C-alpha positions as a Markdown table, in Angstrom:
| # | Residue | x | y | z |
|---|---|---|---|---|
| 1 | Unk | -14.3 | -15.4 | 17.6 |
| 2 | Unk | -15.0 | -18.0 | 14.9 |
| 3 | Unk | -14.0 | -17.0 | 11.4 |
| 4 | Unk | -15.7 | -18.5 | 8.3 |
| 5 | Unk | -14.4 | -18.2 | 4.7 |
| 6 | Unk | -17.0 | -18.5 | 1.9 |
| 7 | Unk | -16.8 | -18.1 | -1.8 |
| 8 | Unk | -19.9 | -17.4 | -4.0 |
| 9 | Unk | -20.6 | -19.8 | -6.9 |
| 10 | Unk | -20.7 | -18.8 | -10.5 |
| 11 | Unk | -24.2 | -17.3 | -9.9 |
| 12 | Unk | -23.1 | -15.4 | -6.9 |
| 13 | Unk | -24.8 | -17.6 | -4.4 |
| 14 | Unk | -23.2 | -18.4 | -1.1 |
| 15 | Unk | -23.4 | -21.6 | 0.9 |
| 16 | Unk | -23.7 | -19.8 | 4.3 |
| 17 | Unk | -22.3 | -21.5 | 7.4 |
| 18 | Unk | -24.6 | -22.7 | 10.1 |
| 19 | Unk | -23.9 | -20.5 | 13.1 |
| 20 | Unk | -26.2 | -21.8 | 15.8 |
| 21 | Unk | -29.6 | -23.5 | 15.5 |
| 22 | Unk | -32.5 | -21.6 | 17.2 |
| 23 | Unk | -30.5 | -18.5 | 18.0 |
| 24 | Unk | -31.0 | -15.4 | 15.9 |
| 25 | Unk | -28.2 | -13.0 | 15.0 |
| 26 | Unk | -27.4 | -9.3 | 14.8 |
| 27 | Unk | -25.4 | -8.7 | 11.7 |
| 28 | Unk | -23.2 | -5.9 | 10.2 |
| 29 | Unk | -21.7 | -5.8 | 6.7 |
| 30 | Unk | -18.7 | -4.1 | 5.1 |
| 31 | Unk | -15.2 | -4.1 | 3.9 |
| 32 | Unk | -14.0 | -2.5 | 7.2 |
| 33 | Unk | -10.7 | -1.4 | 5.6 |
| 34 | Unk | -8.6 | 0.0 | 8.5 |
| 35 | Unk | -11.3 | -0.7 | 11.1 |
| 36 | Unk | -11.4 | 3.0 | 11.8 |
| 37 | Unk | -13.5 | 4.8 | 14.4 |
| 38 | Unk | -16.6 | 4.7 | 12.2 |
| 39 | Unk | -16.3 | 1.0 | 11.7 |
| 40 | Unk | -15.6 | 0.5 | 15.4 |
| 41 | Unk | -18.8 | 2.3 | 16.3 |
| 42 | Unk | -20.9 | 0.0 | 14.0 |
| 43 | Unk | -19.1 | -3.1 | 15.3 |
| 44 | Unk | -19.6 | -2.2 | 18.9 |
| 45 | Unk | -23.3 | -1.5 | 18.3 |
| 46 | Unk | -23.6 | -4.9 | 16.8 |
| 47 | Unk | -22.0 | -6.5 | 19.8 |
| 48 | Unk | -24.1 | -4.5 | 22.3 |
| 49 | Unk | -27.4 | -5.2 | 20.6 |
| 50 | Unk | -26.6 | -8.9 | 20.3 |
| 51 | Unk | -25.9 | -9.1 | 24.0 |
| 52 | Unk | -29.1 | -7.3 | 24.9 |
| 53 | Unk | -31.2 | -9.6 | 22.7 |
| 54 | Unk | -29.4 | -12.8 | 23.6 |
| 55 | Unk | -28.4 | -13.2 | 20.0 |
| 56 | Unk | -25.2 | -13.9 | 18.1 |
| 57 | Unk | -23.0 | -11.0 | 16.9 |
| 58 | Unk | -21.9 | -11.4 | 13.3 |
| 59 | Unk | -19.8 | -9.3 | 11.0 |
| 60 | Unk | -19.6 | -10.0 | 7.2 |
| 61 | Unk | -16.4 | -8.8 | 5.6 |
| 62 | Unk | -15.9 | -8.4 | 1.9 |
| 63 | Unk | -12.5 | -9.2 | 0.4 |
| 64 | Unk | -11.2 | -8.1 | -2.0 |
| 65 | Unk | -12.6 | -4.6 | -1.9 |
| 66 | Unk | -15.7 | -4.3 | -4.0 |
| 67 | Unk | -14.3 | -1.1 | -5.6 |
| 68 | Unk | -11.3 | -3.0 | -6.8 |
| 69 | Unk | -13.4 | -5.9 | -8.2 |
| 70 | Unk | -15.8 | -3.6 | -10.1 |
| 71 | Unk | -13.1 | -1.3 | -11.5 |
| 72 | Unk | -11.2 | -4.4 | -12.9 |
| 73 | Unk | -14.5 | -5.7 | -14.4 |
| 74 | Unk | -15.3 | -2.4 | -16.0 |
| 75 | Unk | -11.9 | -2.4 | -17.7 |
| 76 | Unk | -12.0 | -6.0 | -18.7 |
| 77 | Unk | -15.5 | -6.6 | -20.2 |
| 78 | Unk | -17.0 | -7.7 | -16.9 |
| 79 | Unk | -14.3 | -10.3 | -16.1 |
| 80 | Unk | -13.6 | -11.5 | -12.6 |
| 81 | Unk | -10.3 | -10.2 | -11.2 |
| 82 | Unk | -7.6 | -12.9 | -11.3 |
| 83 | Unk | -6.5 | -14.2 | -7.9 |
| 84 | Unk | -3.0 | -12.7 | -7.9 |
| 85 | Unk | -4.3 | -9.3 | -8.7 |
| 86 | Unk | -7.1 | -9.6 | -6.1 |
| 87 | Unk | -4.5 | -10.1 | -3.4 |
| 88 | Unk | -2.2 | -7.3 | -4.6 |
| 89 | Unk | -4.3 | -4.2 | -3.8 |
| 90 | Unk | -2.0 | -1.2 | -3.5 |
| 91 | Unk | -4.8 | 0.9 | -2.0 |
| 92 | Unk | -5.9 | -1.4 | 0.9 |
| 93 | Unk | -5.1 | 0.2 | 4.3 |
| 94 | Unk | -5.0 | -3.1 | 6.2 |
| 95 | Unk | -4.8 | -6.8 | 5.4 |
| 96 | Unk | -7.6 | -9.2 | 6.1 |
| 97 | Unk | -5.6 | -10.8 | 8.9 |
| 98 | Unk | -5.1 | -7.4 | 10.5 |
| 99 | Unk | -8.8 | -6.6 | 10.2 |
| 100 | Unk | -9.7 | -10.0 | 11.7 |
| 101 | Unk | -7.6 | -9.2 | 14.8 |
| 102 | Unk | -9.2 | -5.8 | 15.4 |
| 103 | Unk | -12.7 | -7.1 | 14.8 |
| 104 | Unk | -12.2 | -9.9 | 17.2 |
| 105 | Unk | -10.9 | -7.4 | 19.8 |
| 106 | Unk | -14.2 | -5.6 | 19.6 |
| 107 | Unk | -16.1 | -8.7 | 20.7 |
| 108 | Unk | -17.7 | -10.0 | 17.5 |
| 109 | Unk | -18.5 | -13.7 | 17.9 |
| 110 | Unk | -18.7 | -14.8 | 14.2 |
| 111 | Unk | -16.8 | -13.2 | 11.3 |
| 112 | Unk | -17.8 | -14.4 | 7.7 |
| 113 | Unk | -15.2 | -13.4 | 5.1 |
| 114 | Unk | -16.8 | -13.3 | 1.7 |
| 115 | Unk | -14.6 | -13.6 | -1.3 |
| 116 | Unk | -16.2 | -10.8 | -3.2 |
| 117 | Unk | -16.6 | -11.2 | -6.9 |
| 118 | Unk | -18.6 | -9.8 | -9.8 |
| 119 | Unk | -21.2 | -12.6 | -9.7 |
| 120 | Unk | -21.9 | -11.9 | -6.0 |
| 121 | Unk | -21.9 | -8.1 | -6.6 |
| 122 | Unk | -24.6 | -8.6 | -9.2 |
| 123 | Unk | -27.1 | -9.8 | -6.7 |
| 124 | Unk | -29.8 | -7.4 | -5.5 |
| 125 | Unk | -29.8 | -6.1 | -2.0 |
| 126 | Unk | -33.2 | -7.7 | -1.5 |
| 127 | Unk | -31.8 | -11.2 | -2.4 |
| 128 | Unk | -28.7 | -10.6 | -0.2 |
| 129 | Unk | -30.8 | -9.6 | 2.9 |
| 130 | Unk | -33.2 | -12.4 | 2.2 |
| 131 | Unk | -30.2 | -14.8 | 2.5 |
| 132 | Unk | -29.1 | -13.3 | 5.7 |
| 133 | Unk | -32.5 | -13.7 | 7.3 |
| 134 | Unk | -33.1 | -17.2 | 5.9 |
| 135 | Unk | -29.6 | -18.7 | 6.3 |
| 136 | Unk | -28.1 | -16.7 | 9.2 |
| 137 | Unk | -31.2 | -16.0 | 11.3 |
| 138 | Unk | -30.8 | -12.2 | 11.1 |
| 139 | Unk | -33.1 | -10.4 | 13.4 |
| 140 | Unk | -31.3 | -7.0 | 13.2 |
| 141 | Unk | -29.0 | -5.4 | 10.6 |
| 142 | Unk | -26.6 | -2.8 | 11.8 |
| 143 | Unk | -25.3 | -0.3 | 9.3 |
| 144 | Unk | -23.5 | 3.0 | 9.1 |
| 145 | Unk | -25.5 | 6.1 | 8.0 |
| 146 | Unk | -24.2 | 6.1 | 4.4 |
| 147 | Unk | -24.1 | 2.3 | 3.8 |
| 148 | Unk | -25.2 | 0.9 | 0.5 |
| 149 | Unk | -25.7 | -2.8 | -0.5 |
| 150 | Unk | -26.3 | -4.9 | -3.6 |
| 151 | Unk | -26.1 | -4.5 | -7.3 |
| 152 | Unk | -25.7 | -0.9 | -8.4 |
| 153 | Unk | -25.4 | 0.1 | -4.7 |
| 154 | Unk | -29.2 | 0.5 | -4.8 |
| 155 | Unk | -29.7 | -0.8 | -1.2 |
| 156 | Unk | -29.3 | 2.5 | 0.6 |
| 157 | Unk | -30.6 | 3.1 | 4.1 |
| 158 | Unk | -34.0 | 4.3 | 3.0 |
| 159 | Unk | -34.5 | 1.3 | 0.7 |
| 160 | Unk | -33.4 | -1.2 | 3.3 |
| 161 | Unk | -35.6 | 0.4 | 5.9 |
| 162 | Unk | -38.6 | 0.2 | 3.6 |
| 163 | Unk | -37.9 | -3.5 | 3.0 |
| 164 | Unk | -37.5 | -4.2 | 6.8 |
| 165 | Unk | -40.8 | -2.5 | 7.5 |
| 166 | Unk | -42.6 | -4.2 | 4.7 |
| 167 | Unk | -41.5 | -7.7 | 5.4 |
| 168 | Unk | -41.1 | -7.5 | 9.2 |
| 169 | Unk | -38.4 | -10.2 | 8.9 |
| 170 | Unk | -35.7 | -8.0 | 10.4 |
| 171 | Unk | -35.0 | -4.7 | 11.9 |
| 172 | Unk | -32.6 | -2.0 | 10.7 |
| 173 | Unk | -30.4 | -0.2 | 13.2 |
| 174 | Unk | -28.5 | 2.8 | 11.8 |
| 175 | Unk | -25.4 | 4.1 | 13.5 |
| 176 | Unk | -24.2 | 7.6 | 12.9 |
| 177 | Unk | -20.6 | 6.6 | 12.0 |
| 178 | Unk | -19.8 | 9.8 | 10.1 |
| 179 | Unk | -17.6 | 11.4 | 12.7 |
| 180 | Unk | -16.9 | 15.1 | 12.9 |
| 181 | Unk | -18.1 | 16.0 | 9.3 |
| 182 | Unk | -16.7 | 15.9 | 5.8 |
| 183 | Unk | -13.6 | 16.7 | 3.9 |
| 184 | Unk | -12.4 | 16.6 | 0.3 |
| 185 | Unk | -9.8 | 14.2 | -1.2 |
| 186 | Unk | -8.3 | 14.2 | -4.8 |
| 187 | Unk | -10.3 | 12.3 | -7.3 |
| 188 | Unk | -8.3 | 12.4 | -10.5 |
| 189 | Unk | -8.2 | 15.0 | -13.3 |
| 190 | Unk | -10.8 | 16.4 | -15.7 |
| 191 | Unk | -9.3 | 18.2 | -18.8 |
| 192 | Unk | -6.0 | 18.6 | -17.0 |
| 193 | Unk | -7.6 | 20.0 | -13.8 |
| 194 | Unk | -7.4 | 18.1 | -10.6 |
| 195 | Unk | -10.8 | 17.5 | -9.1 |
| 196 | Unk | -11.8 | 16.3 | -5.6 |
| 197 | Unk | -14.6 | 14.4 | -4.0 |
| 198 | Unk | -16.3 | 14.9 | -0.7 |
| 199 | Unk | -15.8 | 12.1 | 1.8 |
| 200 | Unk | -16.5 | 11.6 | 5.5 |
| 201 | Unk | -13.6 | 12.5 | 7.8 |
| 202 | Unk | -14.1 | 9.1 | 9.4 |
| 203 | Unk | -13.6 | 7.1 | 6.2 |
| 204 | Unk | -11.1 | 4.7 | 4.6 |
| 205 | Unk | -10.8 | 7.1 | 1.7 |
| 206 | Unk | -9.7 | 9.9 | 3.9 |
| 207 | Unk | -7.3 | 7.7 | 5.9 |
| 208 | Unk | -5.7 | 6.5 | 2.6 |
| 209 | Unk | -5.4 | 10.1 | 1.4 |
| 210 | Unk | -3.7 | 11.2 | 4.7 |
| 211 | Unk | -1.2 | 8.3 | 4.5 |
| 212 | Unk | -0.4 | 9.2 | 0.9 |
| 213 | Unk | 0.4 | 12.8 | 2.2 |
| 214 | Unk | 2.5 | 11.4 | 5.0 |
| 215 | Unk | 0.1 | 12.7 | 7.7 |
| 216 | Unk | 0.3 | 9.6 | 9.9 |
| 217 | Unk | -0.6 | 11.6 | 13.0 |
| 218 | Unk | -3.9 | 12.7 | 11.6 |
| 219 | Unk | -4.6 | 9.2 | 10.2 |
| 220 | Unk | -4.1 | 7.8 | 13.7 |
| 221 | Unk | -6.9 | 10.1 | 15.1 |
| 222 | Unk | -9.3 | 8.5 | 12.6 |
| 223 | Unk | -8.0 | 4.9 | 13.1 |
| 224 | Unk | -8.1 | 5.2 | 16.8 |
| 225 | Unk | -4.6 | 3.7 | 16.8 |
| 226 | Unk | -1.3 | 4.3 | 15.0 |
| 227 | Unk | -1.2 | 3.2 | 11.4 |
| 228 | Unk | 0.8 | 0.0 | 11.2 |
| 229 | Unk | 2.7 | -2.2 | 8.7 |
| 230 | Unk | 3.8 | -5.7 | 9.4 |
| 231 | Unk | 6.3 | -8.1 | 7.8 |
| 232 | Unk | 9.5 | -10.1 | 8.2 |
| 233 | Unk | 12.9 | -8.6 | 8.8 |
| 234 | Unk | 15.1 | -9.4 | 5.8 |
| 235 | Unk | 18.8 | -8.9 | 5.1 |
| 236 | Unk | 19.6 | -5.7 | 3.3 |
| 237 | Unk | 22.9 | -4.4 | 2.1 |
| 238 | Unk | 24.1 | -4.0 | 5.7 |
| 239 | Unk | 25.3 | -0.5 | 4.8 |
| 240 | Unk | 23.7 | 0.7 | 8.0 |
| 241 | Unk | 26.4 | -1.1 | 10.1 |
| 242 | Unk | 29.1 | 1.1 | 8.5 |
| 243 | Unk | 27.0 | 4.2 | 9.1 |
| 244 | Unk | 26.6 | 3.4 | 12.8 |
| 245 | Unk | 22.8 | 2.8 | 12.4 |
| 246 | Unk | 22.0 | -0.8 | 11.4 |
| 247 | Unk | 18.5 | -1.1 | 10.1 |
| 248 | Unk | 15.6 | -3.5 | 10.1 |
| 249 | Unk | 14.4 | -4.0 | 6.5 |
| 250 | Unk | 10.8 | -4.9 | 6.3 |
| 251 | Unk | 10.2 | -7.6 | 3.6 |
| 252 | Unk | 8.3 | -10.8 | 2.9 |
| 253 | Unk | 4.5 | -10.6 | 2.7 |
| 254 | Unk | 4.2 | -7.0 | 3.9 |
| 255 | Unk | 0.8 | -6.0 | 5.3 |
| 256 | Unk | -0.5 | -2.5 | 5.5 |
| 257 | Unk | -0.5 | 0.6 | 3.3 |
| 258 | Unk | 2.9 | 2.2 | 2.8 |
| 259 | Unk | 2.8 | 6.0 | 3.6 |
| 260 | Unk | 4.5 | 8.7 | 1.5 |
| 261 | Unk | 8.2 | 8.7 | 1.2 |
| 262 | Unk | 10.0 | 10.3 | 4.1 |
| 263 | Unk | 11.2 | 9.7 | 7.7 |
| 264 | Unk | 8.8 | 9.0 | 10.6 |
| 265 | Unk | 9.0 | 8.6 | 14.3 |
| 266 | Unk | 7.3 | 5.5 | 15.6 |
| 267 | Unk | 7.7 | 2.1 | 17.2 |
| 268 | Unk | 9.4 | -1.1 | 16.0 |
| 269 | Unk | 7.6 | -4.1 | 17.7 |
| 270 | Unk | 9.2 | -7.5 | 17.7 |
| 271 | Unk | 6.4 | -10.2 | 17.6 |
| 272 | Unk | 6.2 | -13.9 | 18.1 |
| 273 | Unk | 4.8 | -16.3 | 15.5 |
| 274 | Unk | 1.3 | -15.5 | 16.6 |
| 275 | Unk | 1.8 | -11.8 | 16.2 |
| 276 | Unk | 1.9 | -11.1 | 20.0 |
| 277 | Unk | 4.2 | -8.4 | 21.2 |
| 278 | Unk | 7.6 | -9.5 | 22.6 |
| 279 | Unk | 9.5 | -6.2 | 22.7 |
| 280 | Unk | 8.9 | -2.6 | 21.6 |
| 281 | Unk | 11.6 | -0.1 | 20.6 |
| 282 | Unk | 11.2 | 3.6 | 19.6 |
| 283 | Unk | 12.3 | 3.9 | 16.0 |
| 284 | Unk | 13.2 | 6.3 | 13.2 |
| 285 | Unk | 11.4 | 4.8 | 10.2 |
| 286 | Unk | 12.5 | 5.6 | 6.6 |
| 287 | Unk | 10.4 | 5.0 | 3.5 |
| 288 | Unk | 11.6 | 5.5 | 0.0 |
| 289 | Unk | 14.5 | 4.7 | -2.2 |
| 290 | Unk | 18.2 | 5.2 | -1.2 |
| 291 | Unk | 18.8 | 8.5 | -3.0 |
| 292 | Unk | 22.2 | 9.1 | -1.5 |
| 293 | Unk | 23.5 | 5.8 | -2.9 |
| 294 | Unk | 21.6 | 5.9 | -6.2 |
| 295 | Unk | 24.8 | 6.2 | -8.3 |
| 296 | Unk | 26.3 | 3.2 | -6.5 |
| 297 | Unk | 23.3 | 0.8 | -6.5 |
| 298 | Unk | 20.9 | 2.3 | -9.1 |
| 299 | Unk | 17.3 | 3.0 | -8.7 |
| 300 | Unk | 15.3 | 0.7 | -6.4 |
| 301 | Unk | 11.8 | 0.0 | -5.4 |
| 302 | Unk | 10.4 | 1.7 | -2.3 |
| 303 | Unk | 11.6 | 0.2 | 0.9 |
| 304 | Unk | 10.8 | 0.5 | 4.6 |
| 305 | Unk | 13.7 | 0.6 | 7.0 |
| 306 | Unk | 13.6 | 1.1 | 10.8 |
| 307 | Unk | 16.4 | 2.2 | 13.1 |
| 308 | Unk | 15.5 | 0.9 | 16.6 |
| 309 | Unk | 16.4 | 3.1 | 19.6 |
| 310 | Unk | 17.7 | 0.7 | 22.3 |
| 311 | Unk | 20.8 | 0.4 | 24.6 |
| 312 | Unk | 21.3 | -3.2 | 23.6 |
| 313 | Unk | 22.2 | -4.9 | 20.4 |
| 314 | Unk | 19.3 | -7.0 | 19.1 |
| 315 | Unk | 19.2 | -9.6 | 16.4 |
| 316 | Unk | 15.8 | -9.9 | 14.8 |
| 317 | Unk | 16.5 | -11.2 | 11.3 |
| 318 | Unk | 13.7 | -13.5 | 10.2 |
| 319 | Unk | 11.4 | -12.1 | 13.0 |
| 320 | Unk | 7.9 | -10.9 | 12.3 |
| 321 | Unk | 7.8 | -7.2 | 13.2 |
| 322 | Unk | 5.1 | -4.5 | 13.4 |
| 323 | Unk | 6.0 | -0.9 | 12.6 |
| 324 | Unk | 3.7 | 1.7 | 14.2 |
| 325 | Unk | 3.8 | 5.3 | 12.7 |
| 326 | Unk | 3.6 | 8.2 | 15.2 |
| 327 | Unk | 4.5 | 11.3 | 13.3 |
| 328 | Unk | 6.2 | 12.6 | 10.1 |
| 329 | Unk | 9.7 | 14.0 | 10.7 |
| 330 | Unk | 10.8 | 15.0 | 7.2 |
| 331 | Unk | 10.7 | 14.3 | 3.5 |
| 332 | Unk | 13.2 | 12.0 | 1.7 |
| 333 | Unk | 16.5 | 13.8 | 1.1 |
| 334 | Unk | 19.6 | 13.2 | -1.0 |
| 335 | Unk | 22.8 | 14.0 | 0.8 |
| 336 | Unk | 26.1 | 15.2 | -0.7 |
| 337 | Unk | 28.2 | 12.9 | 1.5 |
| 338 | Unk | 27.9 | 10.0 | 3.9 |
| 339 | Unk | 28.9 | 12.3 | 6.8 |
| 340 | Unk | 25.9 | 14.5 | 6.1 |
| 341 | Unk | 23.6 | 11.4 | 6.0 |
| 342 | Unk | 25.0 | 10.3 | 9.4 |
| 343 | Unk | 24.5 | 13.7 | 10.9 |
| 344 | Unk | 20.9 | 13.7 | 9.7 |
| 345 | Unk | 20.3 | 10.2 | 11.0 |
| 346 | Unk | 21.4 | 11.3 | 14.4 |
| 347 | Unk | 18.8 | 14.1 | 14.3 |
| 348 | Unk | 16.1 | 11.6 | 13.2 |
| 349 | Unk | 16.9 | 9.2 | 16.0 |
| 350 | Unk | 16.9 | 12.1 | 18.5 |
| 351 | Unk | 13.5 | 13.3 | 17.3 |
| 352 | Unk | 12.1 | 9.8 | 17.4 |
| 353 | Unk | 13.4 | 9.4 | 20.9 |
| 354 | Unk | 11.7 | 12.6 | 21.9 |
| 355 | Unk | 8.4 | 11.5 | 20.4 |
| 356 | Unk | 8.4 | 8.0 | 21.8 |
| 357 | Unk | 10.9 | 8.1 | 24.7 |
| 358 | Unk | 14.0 | 5.9 | 25.2 |
| 359 | Unk | 17.8 | 5.4 | 25.1 |
| 360 | Unk | 20.2 | 5.0 | 22.1 |
| 361 | Unk | 20.3 | 2.9 | 19.0 |
| 362 | Unk | 21.1 | -0.3 | 17.2 |
| 363 | Unk | 19.7 | -3.4 | 15.7 |
| 364 | Unk | 21.3 | -6.4 | 14.0 |
């Protein structure tokens, strides 16, 4: 897959890349946060149609999330979101690099990552689709059933279909990507009362809500894979050595949404510099602050620590690792003594071993 990065100018106009002369394209568009089953169905349809037509399969990915850009603009008199804040999105489920890997695995030939900004978002859906036909040779646009494009999200499926039929410049192919129905997720408070909104079960909003609740198992059924976080193993306080359970502390440029505080069963995957798997270890994964040692070290920011279950001692400081979440074991707890903490850690490791399968513990 060839990946192109483009940035709209001050008027929101993009200098689109030349993909291939005299070959038309089948295109899909979205943020694809998490690349869940709904996204996968749309991307696979794009690939299948392109193959049947002898066309190029193209995905256009918006980054940062349009919702983040527009919410910032609404709170700052229409200003563009500053670059540091655009890359520090606490609600994004997966990084762009993670999404690129998953999209490539589905067979897309060209991925265009658009640096989404207010100027680009102010363009009408008609202008945007005109650009796709004129600059990228779009013959077919593949969208999910609830997709909306353009300024004010006015380009819904009905409007886009009318445009396609009126111009006959492209076809619209709609994929029912909604999954097994709908659910409700929290949507803030009104007059002190919590309100909710209806979302598709197969949606990034629902996955995000499930992770915030710690329900990584249910999130995995929507993602079609375990939820993951990635980063570099950094030195911690090495207290784990004295407890008998040395830990891998995830630090550096951490990718992926951090689930609710608690302890999870899962996998710790040691990767090479390209992100390919070298070794995989069942793991008890802890997220939160160190409540038991709060009096000693003070309050801390939330951390991810993983106890690998393995019969050998492994040294992976500085390695890139992937943490895969399988199930929630328990909430975060404060223990009266170190002995109580050690006893619980043994139970957590045993539960993780049961969920994932393997021997005994330790990691340098």
